[in-house]
C-alpha positions in Angstrom: 29.4 6.3 -6.4 32.0 3.7 -5.6 31.3 0.3 -4.0 33.0 1.6 -0.8 30.5 4.5 -0.7 27.6 2.1 -1.2 28.9 -0.1 1.6 29.6 2.9 3.9 26.0 4.2 3.4 24.5 0.8 4.1 26.7 0.3 7.1 24.9 3.0 9.0 22.0 0.6 9.3 24.1 -1.6 11.6 25.7 1.1 13.8 23.4 4.1 14.4 21.0 4.3 17.3 17.9 2.3 16.6 15.0 4.7 17.2 16.6 7.7 15.5 17.4 5.3 12.6 13.7 4.2 12.5 12.6 7.8 12.4 15.1 8.6 9.7 13.7 5.9 7.5 10.1 5.9 8.7 9.2 9.6 8.8 10.0 10.2 5.1 8.1 7.0 4.2 5.1 8.0 6.4 5.1 11.5 4.9 5.4 10.1 1.4 2.5 7.7 2.0 0.3 10.3 3.7 0.8 12.7 0.9 0.4 10.0 -1.7 -2.9 9.0 -0.1 -4.2 12.5 -0.8 -4.4 11.4 -4.5 -7.4 9.3 -3.5 -8.9 11.7 -1.0 -8.6 14.8 -3.3 -10.1 12.9 -6.3 -13.0 11.7 -4.2 -13.6 15.1 -2.6 -13.6 17.0 -6.0 -15.6 14.2 -7.6 -18.2 14.1 -4.8 -18.7 17.8 -4.7 -18.7 18.6 -8.4 -19.8 15.3 -10.1 -21.9 13.4 -7.5 -22.1 10.4 -5.3 -22.3 7.9 -8.3 -18.9 9.1 -9.4 -17.5 8.4 -5.9 -18.9 4.9 -6.2 -17.2 4.6 -9.6 -13.8 5.5 -8.2 -14.4 3.0 -5.4 -15.2 0.1 -7.7 -12.3 1.0 -10.0 -9.8 1.0 -7.1 -9.4 -2.9 -6.8 -8.1 -2.9 -10.4 -5.2 -0.5 -9.7 -4.5 -2.5 -6.5 -4.0 -5.6 -8.5 -1.3 -3.8 -10.6 0.2 -2.5 -7.3 0.2 -6.1 -6.0 2.3 -7.4 -8.9 4.6 -4.4 -8.6 5.2 -5.2 -4.9 5.9 -8.9 -5.8 8.8 -7.7 -7.8 10.0 -4.6 -5.9 9.3 -5.3 -2.2 11.0 -8.7 -2.6 13.8 -7.2 -4.8 14.6 -4.4 -2.4 14.7 -6.8 0.5 17.0 -9.1 -1.4 19.2 -6.1 -2.3 19.4 -5.0 1.4 20.4 -8.5 2.4 23.2 -8.5 -0.2 24.4 -5.1 1.0 24.5 -6.5 4.5 26.7 -9.3 3.2 28.9 -6.8 1.5 27.9 -7.8 -2.1 27.5 -4.4 -3.8 28.0 -5.6 -7.4 25.2 -8.2 -7.0 22.9 -5.5 -5.6 23.1 -3.4 -8.8 22.3 -6.6 -10.8 19.2 -7.1 -8.6 18.1 -3.5 -9.3 18.3 -3.8 -13.0 16.6 -7.3 -13.0 13.6 -6.0 -11.0 13.1 -2.9 -13.2 13.0 -5.0 -16.4 10.6 -7.5 -14.7 8.4 -4.6 -13.5 8.1 -3.3 -17.1 7.1 -6.6 -18.5 4.5 -7.5 -15.9 2.9 -4.1 -15.8 2.6 -4.0 -19.7 0.7 -7.3 -19.7 -1.7 -6.3 -16.9 -2.4 -2.9 -18.5 -3.2 -4.5 -21.8 -5.7 -6.9 -20.3 -7.4 -4.3 -18.1 -7.7 -1.8 -20.9 -9.3 -4.3 -23.2 -11.8 -5.8 -20.7 -12.8 -3.0 -18.3 -16.5 -3.9 -18.2 -16.0 -7.5 -17.2 -13.4 -6.4 -14.6 -15.5 -3.8 -13.0 -18.6 -6.1 -12.9 -16.5 -8.5 -10.8 -15.7 -5.6 -8.5 -19.4 -4.8 -7.8 -20.1 -2.1 -10.4 -23.9 -1.7 -11.0 -25.4 -0.5 -14.3 -25.8 3.1 -13.2 -22.1 3.3 -12.1 -20.5 1.5 -15.0 -20.1 4.4 -17.5 -18.4 6.5 -14.9 -16.2 3.6 -13.7 -15.0 2.6 -17.2 -14.1 6.2 -18.2 -12.2 6.7 -14.9 -10.4 3.4 -15.0 -9.2 3.6 -18.6 -7.7 7.1 -18.1 -6.1 6.2 -14.8 -4.5 3.1 -16.3 -2.4 5.4 -18.5 -0.4 6.5 -15.5 -0.3 3.1 -13.7 3.2 2.1 -14.8 4.7 5.4 -13.6 2.6 5.0 -10.4 4.2 1.6 -9.5 7.6 3.0 -10.6 7.2 5.7 -8.0 5.7 3.7 -5.2 7.0 0.2 -5.7 10.3 0.6 -7.5 10.8 3.7 -5.3 11.5 1.2 -2.5 15.0 0.8 -4.0 15.6 4.5 -3.6 15.0 4.1 0.2 17.3 1.1 0.4 19.9 3.1 -1.5 20.0 5.4 1.5 17.8 8.2 0.1 14.4 7.9 1.9 13.9 11.7 1.6 14.4 11.5 -2.2 11.7 8.9 -2.4 9.4 11.1 -0.4 10.1 14.1 -2.7 9.0 12.0 -5.7 5.6 11.3 -4.1 5.1 14.8 -2.7 5.7 16.3 -6.2 3.1 14.1 -7.7 0.5 14.7 -5.0 0.9 18.5 -5.1 0.6 18.4 -8.8 -2.6 16.3 -8.5 -4.1 18.8 -6.0 -3.4 21.6 -8.4 -4.7 19.8 -11.5 -7.9 18.3 -10.0 -9.9 21.6 -9.7 -8.6 22.8 -13.1 -9.6 19.6 -14.9 -12.9 18.9 -13.0 -14.3 22.4 -12.4 -12.6 24.9 -14.8 -12.4 22.6 -17.9 -15.6 20.8 -16.9 -14.2 17.4 -17.6 -15.9 15.7 -14.7 -14.7 12.3 -13.6 -12.5 12.1 -16.7 -10.7 15.2 -15.4 -10.1 13.6 -12.0 -8.6 10.6 -13.7 -6.4 12.7 -16.0 -5.1 14.8 -13.1 -4.1 11.6 -11.3 -2.5 10.0 -14.4 -0.4 13.1 -15.2 0.8 13.4 -11.5 1.7 9.7 -11.5 3.8 10.1 -14.7 5.8 12.9 -13.1 6.5 11.0 -9.9 7.6 7.9 -11.8 9.9 9.8 -14.1 11.6 11.3 -11.0 12.4 7.9 -9.7 13.8 6.8 -13.1 15.9 10.0 -13.1 17.3 9.1 -9.7 18.7 5.8 -10.9 19.9 7.1 -14.3 21.2 10.6 -14.1 21.3 11.6 -10.4 24.7 11.8 -8.8 23.1 10.8 -5.5 22.4 7.2 -6.4 25.0 4.6 -5.6 23.5 2.1 -8.1 22.4 2.7 -11.7 19.9 1.4 -14.2 22.0 0.5 -17.2 20.8 -1.0 -20.5 23.7 -3.4 -20.7 22.9 -4.7 -17.2 19.1 -4.9 -17.8 18.6 -8.6 -18.2 16.4 -11.1 -16.4 18.3 -13.5 -14.2 16.5 -16.7 -13.2 17.8 -16.8 -9.6 17.4 -13.1 -8.8 13.9 -13.2 -10.2 13.0 -16.3 -8.2 14.4 -14.9 -5.0 12.8 -11.5 -5.4 9.4 -13.0 -6.1 9.7 -15.4 -3.1 10.6 -12.6 -0.7 8.0 -10.3 -2.2 5.1 -12.8 -2.2 3.8 -11.7 1.2 3.6 -8.1 0.0 1.9 -9.2 -3.2 -0.7 -11.2 -1.2 -1.4 -8.2 1.1 -2.2 -6.1 -2.0 -3.9 -8.8 -4.1 -6.0 -10.3 -1.4 -6.9 -6.7 -0.3 -8.2 -6.1 -3.8 -10.2 -9.3 -3.8 -11.6 -8.8 -0.3 -12.6 -5.2 -1.2 -14.4 -6.4 -4.3 -16.2 -9.1 -2.4 -17.2 -6.6 0.3 -18.5 -4.1 -2.3 -20.4 -6.8 -4.1 -22.0 -8.1 -0.8 -23.0 -4.6 0.2 -25.0 -4.4 -3.1 -26.3 -7.9 -2.7 -27.6 -7.5 0.8 -29.3 -4.2 0.1 -33.0 -4.2 1.1 -35.9 -1.8 1.4 -34.8 -1.3 5.0 -31.2 -0.4 4.2 -29.4 2.1 2.0 -29.0 1.2 -1.7 -25.9 -0.7 -2.9 -24.4 2.3 -4.6 -24.7 4.5 -1.4 -23.2 1.7 0.7 -20.4 1.3 -1.8 -19.8 5.1 -1.8 -19.6 5.0 2.0 -17.0 2.3 1.9 -15.1 4.3 -0.7 -15.0 7.4 1.7 -14.1 5.1 4.6 -11.2 3.4 2.8 -9.8 6.8 1.7 -9.9 8.3 5.2 -9.0 5.0 7.0 -6.0 4.4 4.8 -4.8 8.0 5.5 -4.7 7.1 9.2 -3.4 3.6 8.6 -0.5 4.6 6.5 1.8 5.6 9.3 1.9 1.9 10.4 2.3 0.7 6.9 5.1 3.2 6.3 6.9 2.2 9.5 6.6 -1.5 8.7 8.0 -0.8 5.2 10.7 1.5 6.3 12.2 -0.8 8.9 12.7 -3.6 6.4 16.1 -2.5 5.1 17.2 -2.0 8.8 16.1 -5.5 9.8 17.4 -7.1 6.6 20.8 -5.5 6.9 21.3 -6.4 10.5 19.9 -9.9 10.1 22.3 -10.5 7.2 25.1 -9.2 9.3 24.1 -11.3 12.3 23.2 -8.4 14.6 20.1 -10.1 16.1 19.9 -7.8 19.1 19.4 -4.9 16.7 16.8 -6.9 14.8 14.7 -7.5 17.9 15.1 -4.0 19.2 14.0 -2.5 15.8 10.9 -4.7 15.7 9.8 -3.8 19.3 10.3 -0.1 18.9 8.7 0.1 15.5 5.7 -1.9 16.7 5.2 0.5 19.7 5.6 3.5 17.5 3.0 2.3 15.0 0.5 1.5 17.7 0.9 5.0 19.2 0.4 6.6 15.8 -2.7 4.6 14.9 -4.3 5.2 18.3 -4.2 8.9 17.6 -5.8 8.3 14.2 -8.4 6.0 15.7 -9.5 8.7 18.2 -9.9 11.3 15.4 -12.0 8.9 13.4 -14.3 8.0 16.2 -14.9 11.7 17.2 -15.0 13.4 13.8 -16.4 10.8 11.4 -19.2 13.1 10.2 -16.9 16.0 9.5 -14.4 13.7 7.7 -17.2 12.3 5.5 -18.6 15.8 4.7 -15.4 16.5 2.8 -16.8 14.3 0.0 -20.0 16.3 -0.4 -22.4 13.9 1.2 -25.5 15.2 3.0 -28.5 13.8 5.0 -28.8 10.0 5.1 -25.8 9.5 2.9 -23.6 11.4 5.3 -25.0 9.6 8.4 -24.5 6.2 6.8 -20.9 7.1 5.7 -20.0 8.2 9.2 -21.5 5.0 10.7 -19.5 2.9 8.1 -16.3 4.8 9.0 -16.6 4.1 12.7 -17.4 0.4 12.3 -14.8 -0.2 9.7 -12.1 1.3 11.9 -13.4 0.1 15.2 -10.2 -1.8 16.1 -7.7 0.3 14.1 -4.9 0.2 16.8 -4.6 -3.6 16.4 -3.7 -3.5 12.7 0.0 -2.7 13.1 0.7 -6.2 14.4 -0.1 -7.7 11.1 1.7 -5.1 9.0 4.9 -5.1 11.1 4.9 -8.9 11.4 4.6 -9.6 7.7 7.4 -7.1 6.9 9.5 -8.5 9.7 9.4 -12.1 8.4 9.9 -11.0 4.9 13.0 -9.1 6.0 14.6 -12.0 7.8 14.1 -14.3 4.7 11.2 -16.3 6.1 8.7 -15.7 3.3 6.3 -18.6 4.2 5.5 -17.0 7.6 5.1 -13.6 6.0 2.7 -15.1 3.4 0.7 -16.8 6.2 0.3 -13.5 8.1 -0.7 -11.7 4.9 -3.3 -14.4 4.1 -4.7 -14.5 7.7 -6.4 -11.1 7.7 -7.8 -10.8 4.2 -8.4 -14.4 3.1 -8.6 -16.6 6.1 -10.5 -14.1 8.3 -12.1 -11.2 6.4 -13.6 -12.9 3.3 -15.3 -15.7 5.3 -16.6 -13.2 7.9 -18.0 -11.0 5.2 -20.0 -13.9 3.7 -21.1 -15.5 6.9 -22.0 -12.3 8.8 -23.5 -10.7 5.7 -25.9 -13.7 5.2 -26.9 -13.5 8.9 -27.0 -9.7 9.5 -27.1 -8.2 6.0 -25.2 -5.0 5.4 -24.4 -4.5 9.0 -22.8 -8.0 9.1 -20.6 -7.1 6.1 -19.3 -4.0 7.9 -18.6 -5.7 11.3 -16.6 -8.5 9.5 -13.6 -6.2 9.5 -13.1 -5.7 13.2 -13.8 -9.4 13.8 -11.0 -10.2 11.3 -8.7 -7.6 13.0 -9.0 -9.4 16.4 -8.1 -12.8 15.0 -5.4 -11.9 12.6 -3.6 -9.5 15.0 -3.5 -12.2 17.7 -1.9 -14.6 15.2 0.7 -12.1 14.1 1.6 -11.0 17.6 2.1 -14.7 18.7 4.3 -15.4 15.7 6.5 -12.3 16.4 6.9 -13.1 20.1 8.0 -16.7 19.2 10.5 -15.6 16.6 12.0 -13.0 18.9 12.6 -15.7 21.6 14.4 -17.8 19.0 16.6 -14.9 18.0 17.4 -14.2 21.7 18.5 -17.8 22.1 20.9 -17.4 19.2 22.3 -14.3 20.9 22.9 -16.1 24.2 26.3 -17.5 24.7 26.7 -21.3 24.8 
């Protein structure tokens, strides 16, 4: 497509009605994330029913490793896509394509290094994430196979953000849906029919991720729909584009990275504080694994909305349309809270039925349901942090976005896990999350309100 077509498509971000525009970008992102999260749920459901609870624990302790790879991918791609949207808002279409190629090459390099390290030292890595001796063989086998598809996974989910900014959010959704449907088809074949156990679950996930990633690469190489292209002659690292992308993406990186660290600390503490009066460490970890899978499914609408509005906010901020920036923020926040409130009600009422999907029975099922209710006790507050972090990232204020990202996982959750865990044991570890939600959401809301007042002042005539 021509530069005029690129500018015309991007210009819709500054002219169309705000809420329909939010839905246009958010609904495909939400659908994509919801369907993508089924990777995790389907794997755990088949693993729990056909392999056992130790295998669920294995997938749980392996999860922080893949989140670290996701974190570095978001450092490059969340920041790069935001920078690209800002440049489109400024009418700089040629520079936008340079940013696209720069970020893809950077993504390839970083992911290759991480995969090499993780593949060579899986035992040491999994031990840090709370894997006990009984779980380790399952976890190592699962992690090493899943790592095969990791580059294509981040290509689909992180580099796919550029597809959305290019004006094709439905295409991005189609890439994730294809991978997820394929995963659902392959899981029972690999686990049950071929009797590959946890290795089959990992293989099904890896194959599905490869397909999704190749679809994104096809979009930016051979598809007529894309307005920007990946070109070998343009694929070189630029110091300034790399620096700006990483600065803007640092808050997204921290959200993923600190989430991985806090999850590993939580899993380790659950095993550490296990006593004769509580469930074993592996049962507690399996319960958290089920909780994270289901909780994330209901949380993703807020994450998807926060992510989807970033190109809208970035474009309008770059164009000086501050009234549209404030209106987008307010409407997106209200929409996210409404969606999460619905999910919160479902979790509180149907926790046992949701946990039963993973094959648990008896005491394991009761503990998993209890964990799920406590972990998601204040779920409707979470959108404040997600939306606020994306908002400040989108208006080129990365330091504030970084602080908000740190406030929940590092400044609040990790200290609360350690303090409350030492005082109340496993219960204290679980209740650390709602306590962190109260503090971090209050901080995020206050910062958003203050920034909106400043933008309104800039809109006011002298």
